[in-house]
N, CA, C and O atoms as CSV, one atom per row, in Angstrom:
chain,resi,resn,atom,element,x,y,z
A,1,UNK,N,N,2.451,-9.144,-5.723
A,1,UNK,CA,C,2.359,-8.965,-4.290
A,1,UNK,C,C,3.477,-8.038,-3.824
A,1,UNK,O,O,4.636,-8.223,-4.196
A,2,UNK,N,N,3.136,-7.057,-3.023
A,2,UNK,CA,C,4.120,-6.087,-2.586
A,2,UNK,C,C,4.955,-6.641,-1.428
A,2,UNK,O,O,4.625,-7.668,-0.835
A,3,UNK,N,N,6.019,-5.947,-1.133
A,3,UNK,CA,C,6.882,-6.359,-0.032
A,3,UNK,C,C,6.219,-6.007,1.294
A,3,UNK,O,O,5.491,-5.018,1.387
A,4,UNK,N,N,6.466,-6.807,2.306
A,4,UNK,CA,C,5.936,-6.539,3.638
A,4,UNK,C,C,6.891,-5.672,4.452
A,4,UNK,O,O,6.460,-4.894,5.303
A,5,UNK,N,N,8.178,-5.809,4.191
A,5,UNK,CA,C,9.177,-5.045,4.919
A,5,UNK,C,C,9.879,-4.120,3.945
A,5,UNK,O,O,10.359,-4.546,2.894
A,6,UNK,N,N,9.932,-2.844,4.310
A,6,UNK,CA,C,10.564,-1.849,3.461
A,6,UNK,C,C,11.422,-0.950,4.341
A,6,UNK,O,O,10.937,-0.406,5.333
A,7,UNK,N,N,12.674,-0.795,3.991
A,7,UNK,CA,C,13.606,0.052,4.722
A,7,UNK,C,C,13.748,-0.376,6.185
A,7,UNK,O,O,13.882,0.474,7.066
A,8,UNK,N,N,13.720,-1.680,6.451
A,8,UNK,CA,C,13.945,-2.196,7.783
A,8,UNK,C,C,12.733,-2.178,8.702
A,8,UNK,O,O,12.871,-2.421,9.901
A,9,UNK,N,N,11.538,-1.894,8.163
A,9,UNK,CA,C,10.340,-1.842,8.986
A,9,UNK,C,C,9.162,-2.299,8.130
A,9,UNK,O,O,9.268,-2.375,6.906
A,10,UNK,N,N,8.025,-2.606,8.787
A,10,UNK,CA,C,6.825,-2.968,8.040
A,10,UNK,C,C,6.361,-1.787,7.203
A,10,UNK,O,O,6.578,-0.633,7.573
A,11,UNK,N,N,5.726,-2.074,6.081
A,11,UNK,CA,C,5.171,-1.007,5.261
A,11,UNK,C,C,3.955,-0.398,5.960
A,11,UNK,O,O,3.419,-0.968,6.910
A,12,UNK,N,N,3.538,0.752,5.477
A,12,UNK,CA,C,2.408,1.455,6.080
A,12,UNK,C,C,1.137,0.614,6.022
A,12,UNK,O,O,0.366,0.594,6.981
A,13,UNK,N,N,0.916,-0.070,4.924
A,13,UNK,CA,C,-0.273,-0.904,4.774
A,13,UNK,C,C,-0.282,-2.052,5.778
A,13,UNK,O,O,-1.316,-2.340,6.380
A,14,UNK,N,N,0.845,-2.700,5.960
A,14,UNK,CA,C,0.937,-3.825,6.898
A,14,UNK,C,C,0.722,-3.344,8.329
A,14,UNK,O,O,0.029,-4.000,9.106
A,15,UNK,N,N,1.314,-2.199,8.683
A,15,UNK,CA,C,1.109,-1.653,10.031
A,15,UNK,C,C,-0.351,-1.327,10.277
A,15,UNK,O,O,-0.878,-1.616,11.352
A,16,UNK,N,N,-1.008,-0.733,9.301
A,16,UNK,CA,C,-2.421,-0.410,9.453
A,16,UNK,C,C,-3.290,-1.639,9.577
A,16,UNK,O,O,-4.207,-1.677,10.397
A,17,UNK,N,N,-3.009,-2.641,8.770
A,17,UNK,CA,C,-3.791,-3.883,8.816
A,17,UNK,C,C,-3.603,-4.585,10.154
A,17,UNK,O,O,-4.569,-5.097,10.719
A,18,UNK,N,N,-2.374,-4.617,10.672
A,18,UNK,CA,C,-2.125,-5.245,11.969
A,18,UNK,C,C,-2.893,-4.535,13.081
A,18,UNK,O,O,-3.469,-5.188,13.952
A,19,UNK,N,N,-2.905,-3.223,13.054
A,19,UNK,CA,C,-3.635,-2.474,14.094
A,19,UNK,C,C,-5.136,-2.722,14.005
A,19,UNK,O,O,-5.789,-2.938,15.026
A,20,UNK,N,N,-5.686,-2.692,12.799
A,20,UNK,CA,C,-7.132,-2.886,12.624
A,20,UNK,C,C,-7.545,-4.303,13.010
A,20,UNK,O,O,-8.554,-4.491,13.691
A,21,UNK,N,N,-6.779,-5.294,12.584
A,21,UNK,CA,C,-7.093,-6.682,12.934
A,21,UNK,C,C,-6.980,-6.890,14.442
A,21,UNK,O,O,-7.813,-7.572,15.039
A,22,UNK,N,N,-5.960,-6.311,15.053
A,22,UNK,CA,C,-5.785,-6.455,16.486
A,22,UNK,C,C,-6.937,-5.868,17.286
A,22,UNK,O,O,-7.448,-6.502,18.209
A,23,UNK,N,N,-7.344,-4.656,16.931
A,23,UNK,CA,C,-8.464,-4.017,17.638
A,23,UNK,C,C,-9.756,-4.785,17.399
A,23,UNK,O,O,-10.562,-4.946,18.315
A,24,UNK,N,N,-9.958,-5.255,16.179
A,24,UNK,CA,C,-11.163,-6.036,15.871
A,24,UNK,C,C,-11.212,-7.321,16.691
A,24,UNK,O,O,-12.260,-7.679,17.227
A,25,UNK,N,N,-10.088,-8.006,16.788
A,25,UNK,CA,C,-10.052,-9.239,17.577
A,25,UNK,C,C,-10.293,-8.978,19.060
A,25,UNK,O,O,-10.907,-9.793,19.748
A,26,UNK,N,N,-9.811,-7.848,19.543
A,26,UNK,CA,C,-10.063,-7.515,20.946
A,26,UNK,C,C,-11.555,-7.367,21.197
A,26,UNK,O,O,-12.081,-7.937,22.154
A,27,UNK,N,N,-12.243,-6.610,20.350
A,27,UNK,CA,C,-13.677,-6.402,20.542
A,27,UNK,C,C,-14.482,-7.678,20.319
A,27,UNK,O,O,-15.437,-7.945,21.049
A,28,UNK,N,N,-14.105,-8.462,19.320
A,28,UNK,CA,C,-14.802,-9.731,19.077
A,28,UNK,C,C,-14.594,-10.678,20.257
A,28,UNK,O,O,-15.530,-11.349,20.692
A,29,UNK,N,N,-13.377,-10.731,20.769
A,29,UNK,CA,C,-13.098,-11.601,21.908
A,29,UNK,C,C,-13.836,-11.188,23.164
A,29,UNK,O,O,-14.296,-12.039,23.925
A,30,UNK,N,N,-13.952,-9.887,23.388
A,30,UNK,CA,C,-14.667,-9.420,24.568
A,30,UNK,C,C,-16.162,-9.702,24.478
A,30,UNK,O,O,-16.818,-9.949,25.490
A,31,UNK,N,N,-16.693,-9.663,23.268
A,31,UNK,CA,C,-18.128,-9.852,23.107
A,31,UNK,C,C,-18.527,-11.329,23.079
A,31,UNK,O,O,-19.539,-11.699,23.675
A,32,UNK,N,N,-17.749,-12.181,22.396
A,32,UNK,CA,C,-18.187,-13.557,22.143
A,32,UNK,C,C,-17.381,-14.638,22.851
A,32,UNK,O,O,-17.864,-15.763,22.982
A,33,UNK,N,N,-16.179,-14.340,23.309
A,33,UNK,CA,C,-15.320,-15.379,23.874
A,33,UNK,C,C,-15.332,-15.294,25.400
A,33,UNK,O,O,-15.114,-14.225,25.970
A,34,UNK,N,N,-15.583,-16.408,26.046
A,34,UNK,CA,C,-15.631,-16.438,27.506
A,34,UNK,C,C,-14.241,-16.545,28.130
A,34,UNK,O,O,-14.053,-16.136,29.276
A,35,UNK,N,N,-13.266,-17.083,27.403
A,35,UNK,CA,C,-11.944,-17.301,27.976
A,35,UNK,C,C,-10.987,-16.131,27.752
A,35,UNK,O,O,-9.884,-16.136,28.300
A,36,UNK,N,N,-11.367,-15.157,26.984
A,36,UNK,CA,C,-10.562,-13.978,26.654
A,36,UNK,C,C,-9.298,-14.307,25.862
A,36,UNK,O,O,-8.399,-13.472,25.760
A,37,UNK,N,N,-9.221,-15.508,25.305
A,37,UNK,CA,C,-8.047,-15.892,24.538
A,37,UNK,C,C,-7.954,-15.089,23.233
A,37,UNK,O,O,-6.868,-14.661,22.841
A,38,UNK,N,N,-9.078,-14.891,22.576
A,38,UNK,CA,C,-9.086,-14.138,21.317
A,38,UNK,C,C,-8.691,-12.684,21.582
A,38,UNK,O,O,-7.996,-12.073,20.770
A,39,UNK,N,N,-9.124,-12.138,22.697
A,39,UNK,CA,C,-8.758,-10.760,23.043
A,39,UNK,C,C,-7.256,-10.636,23.288
A,39,UNK,O,O,-6.640,-9.644,22.900
A,40,UNK,N,N,-6.682,-11.623,23.920
A,40,UNK,CA,C,-5.237,-11.597,24.170
A,40,UNK,C,C,-4.446,-11.673,22.865
A,40,UNK,O,O,-3.441,-10.981,22.702
A,41,UNK,N,N,-4.897,-12.505,21.953
A,41,UNK,CA,C,-4.239,-12.600,20.645
A,41,UNK,C,C,-4.379,-11.280,19.892
A,41,UNK,O,O,-3.429,-10.815,19.262
A,42,UNK,N,N,-5.561,-10.681,19.959
A,42,UNK,CA,C,-5.776,-9.381,19.329
A,42,UNK,C,C,-4.906,-8.298,19.930
A,42,UNK,O,O,-4.421,-7.419,19.218
A,43,UNK,N,N,-4.706,-8.356,21.238
A,43,UNK,CA,C,-3.849,-7.380,21.905
A,43,UNK,C,C,-2.411,-7.494,21.412
A,43,UNK,O,O,-1.747,-6.482,21.187
A,44,UNK,N,N,-1.934,-8.712,21.247
A,44,UNK,CA,C,-0.568,-8.918,20.763
A,44,UNK,C,C,-0.421,-8.429,19.324
A,44,UNK,O,O,0.559,-7.762,18.991
A,45,UNK,N,N,-1.387,-8.757,18.476
A,45,UNK,CA,C,-1.323,-8.336,17.069
A,45,UNK,C,C,-1.392,-6.813,16.965
A,45,UNK,O,O,-0.644,-6.203,16.201
A,46,UNK,N,N,-2.288,-6.208,17.731
A,46,UNK,CA,C,-2.391,-4.753,17.726
A,46,UNK,C,C,-1.136,-4.085,18.263
A,46,UNK,O,O,-0.731,-3.029,17.775
A,47,UNK,N,N,-0.517,-4.701,19.271
A,47,UNK,CA,C,0.715,-4.144,19.838
A,47,UNK,C,C,1.860,-4.196,18.828
A,47,UNK,O,O,2.657,-3.262,18.747
A,48,UNK,N,N,1.946,-5.267,18.069
A,48,UNK,CA,C,2.993,-5.361,17.043
A,48,UNK,C,C,2.800,-4.256,16.010
A,48,UNK,O,O,3.767,-3.617,15.596
A,49,UNK,N,N,1.562,-4.028,15.594
A,49,UNK,CA,C,1.291,-2.956,14.639
A,49,UNK,C,C,1.599,-1.591,15.217
A,49,UNK,O,O,2.171,-0.745,14.531
A,50,UNK,N,N,1.229,-1.362,16.468
A,50,UNK,CA,C,1.483,-0.070,17.094
A,50,UNK,C,C,2.949,0.205,17.346
A,50,UNK,O,O,3.427,1.318,17.129
A,51,UNK,N,N,3.660,-0.806,17.802
A,51,UNK,CA,C,5.090,-0.632,18.072
A,51,UNK,C,C,5.867,-0.434,16.777
A,51,UNK,O,O,6.810,0.357,16.733
A,52,UNK,N,N,5.481,-1.142,15.730
A,52,UNK,CA,C,6.179,-0.938,14.457
A,52,UNK,C,C,5.850,0.433,13.863
A,52,UNK,O,O,6.671,1.001,13.143
A,53,UNK,N,N,4.667,0.972,14.152
A,53,UNK,CA,C,4.350,2.332,13.713
A,53,UNK,C,C,5.208,3.356,14.439
A,53,UNK,O,O,5.683,4.316,13.832
A,54,UNK,N,N,5.404,3.157,15.728
A,54,UNK,CA,C,6.284,4.056,16.483
A,54,UNK,C,C,7.724,3.956,15.990
A,54,UNK,O,O,8.424,4.963,15.886
A,55,UNK,N,N,8.153,2.751,15.691
A,55,UNK,CA,C,9.518,2.568,15.197
A,55,UNK,C,C,9.703,3.262,13.857
A,55,UNK,O,O,10.759,3.838,13.598
A,56,UNK,N,N,8.694,3.213,13.007
A,56,UNK,CA,C,8.786,3.885,11.709
A,56,UNK,C,C,8.808,5.394,11.890
A,56,UNK,O,O,9.513,6.100,11.169
A,57,UNK,N,N,8.035,5.888,12.855
A,57,UNK,CA,C,7.994,7.321,13.104
A,57,UNK,C,C,9.345,7.821,13.619
A,57,UNK,O,O,9.755,8.936,13.295
A,58,UNK,N,N,10.037,7.007,14.416
A,58,UNK,CA,C,11.329,7.392,14.978
A,58,UNK,C,C,12.505,6.971,14.109
A,58,UNK,O,O,13.661,7.155,14.489
A,59,UNK,N,N,12.210,6.405,12.943
A,59,UNK,CA,C,13.231,5.946,11.983
A,59,UNK,C,C,14.112,4.842,12.556
A,59,UNK,O,O,15.301,4.759,12.248
A,60,UNK,N,N,13.504,3.983,13.407
A,60,UNK,CA,C,14.198,2.814,13.938
A,60,UNK,C,C,13.914,1.650,13.005
A,60,UNK,O,O,12.789,1.495,12.530
A,61,UNK,N,N,14.912,0.837,12.741
A,61,UNK,CA,C,14.768,-0.272,11.807
A,61,UNK,C,C,14.883,-1.601,12.557
A,61,UNK,O,O,15.979,-2.151,12.655
A,62,UNK,N,N,13.778,-2.126,13.084
A,62,UNK,CA,C,13.869,-3.367,13.862
A,62,UNK,C,C,14.140,-4.607,13.023
A,62,UNK,O,O,14.591,-5.616,13.564
A,63,UNK,N,N,13.886,-4.566,11.743
A,63,UNK,CA,C,14.093,-5.739,10.898
A,63,UNK,C,C,15.298,-5.578,9.983
A,63,UNK,O,O,15.378,-6.217,8.934
A,64,UNK,N,N,16.216,-4.740,10.376
A,64,UNK,CA,C,17.418,-4.520,9.594
A,64,UNK,C,C,18.502,-5.470,10.088
A,64,UNK,O,O,18.499,-5.856,11.257
A,65,UNK,N,N,19.412,-5.843,9.228
A,65,UNK,CA,C,20.452,-6.798,9.634
A,65,UNK,C,C,21.831,-6.146,9.691
A,65,UNK,O,O,22.831,-6.800,9.396
A,66,UNK,N,N,21.901,-4.880,10.063
A,66,UNK,CA,C,23.202,-4.225,10.179
A,66,UNK,C,C,23.949,-4.656,11.434
A,66,UNK,O,O,25.143,-4.382,11.558
A,67,UNK,N,N,23.279,-5.320,12.359
A,67,UNK,CA,C,23.965,-5.793,13.566
A,67,UNK,C,C,25.028,-6.819,13.228
A,67,UNK,O,O,25.972,-7.000,13.997
A,68,UNK,N,N,24.898,-7.497,12.094
A,68,UNK,CA,C,25.898,-8.495,11.714
A,68,UNK,C,C,27.252,-7.840,11.458
A,68,UNK,O,O,28.292,-8.407,11.793
A,69,UNK,N,N,27.241,-6.645,10.863
A,69,UNK,CA,C,28.493,-5.927,10.627
A,69,UNK,C,C,29.131,-5.523,11.949
A,69,UNK,O,O,30.346,-5.636,12.118
A,70,UNK,N,N,28.317,-5.055,12.882
A,70,UNK,CA,C,28.853,-4.657,14.193
A,70,UNK,C,C,29.375,-5.872,14.942
A,70,UNK,O,O,30.400,-5.781,15.618
A,71,UNK,N,N,28.701,-6.995,14.838
A,71,UNK,CA,C,29.135,-8.206,15.524
A,71,UNK,C,C,30.485,-8.666,14.990
A,71,UNK,O,O,31.341,-9.102,15.760
A,72,UNK,N,N,30.679,-8.571,13.681
A,72,UNK,CA,C,31.956,-8.976,13.093
A,72,UNK,C,C,33.084,-8.039,13.504
A,72,UNK,O,O,34.230,-8.473,13.614
A,73,UNK,N,N,32.785,-6.775,13.732
A,73,UNK,CA,C,33.836,-5.834,14.108
A,73,UNK,C,C,34.370,-6.099,15.499
A,73,UNK,O,O,35.474,-5.655,15.813
A,74,UNK,N,N,33.632,-6.807,16.351
A,74,UNK,CA,C,34.082,-7.106,17.699
A,74,UNK,C,C,34.816,-8.447,17.796
A,74,UNK,O,O,35.353,-8.784,18.851
A,75,UNK,N,N,34.839,-9.197,16.722
A,75,UNK,CA,C,35.524,-10.486,16.757
A,75,UNK,C,C,37.035,-10.273,16.873
A,75,UNK,O,O,37.593,-9.317,16.333
A,76,UNK,N,N,37.666,-11.182,17.584
A,76,UNK,CA,C,39.112,-11.116,17.751
A,76,UNK,C,C,39.789,-11.703,16.514
A,76,UNK,O,O,39.357,-12.719,15.968
A,77,UNK,N,N,40.843,-11.048,16.097
A,77,UNK,CA,C,41.608,-11.583,14.981
A,77,UNK,C,C,42.728,-12.454,15.548
A,77,UNK,O,O,43.293,-12.165,16.602
A,78,UNK,N,N,43.029,-13.519,14.822
A,78,UNK,CA,C,44.015,-14.490,15.311
A,78,UNK,C,C,45.424,-13.932,15.358
A,78,UNK,O,O,46.210,-14.359,16.204
A,79,UNK,N,N,45.777,-13.010,14.501
A,79,UNK,CA,C,47.139,-12.505,14.431
A,79,UNK,C,C,47.424,-11.435,15.477
A,79,UNK,O,O,48.575,-11.020,15.610
A,80,UNK,N,N,46.438,-10.977,16.216
A,80,UNK,CA,C,46.687,-9.939,17.227
A,80,UNK,C,C,46.745,-10.508,18.613
A,80,UNK,O,O,46.947,-9.768,19.576
């Protein structure tokens, strides 16, 4: 099984699958569901896929943990 996150972002396959599943759920929900709940879930799934695709295009790493290093650099040292 391949990794889902690569270089701080979803892999291309995962982003594509999220977008396709999201759009499919939107259309299925609009056609068969009276409460539009399935469409809303599809919209969220599709949005996650789309936003992660934009982040990959802009070289933004939303799943990277480099913020921990920055957080430690702002901590006060006891001897100062």
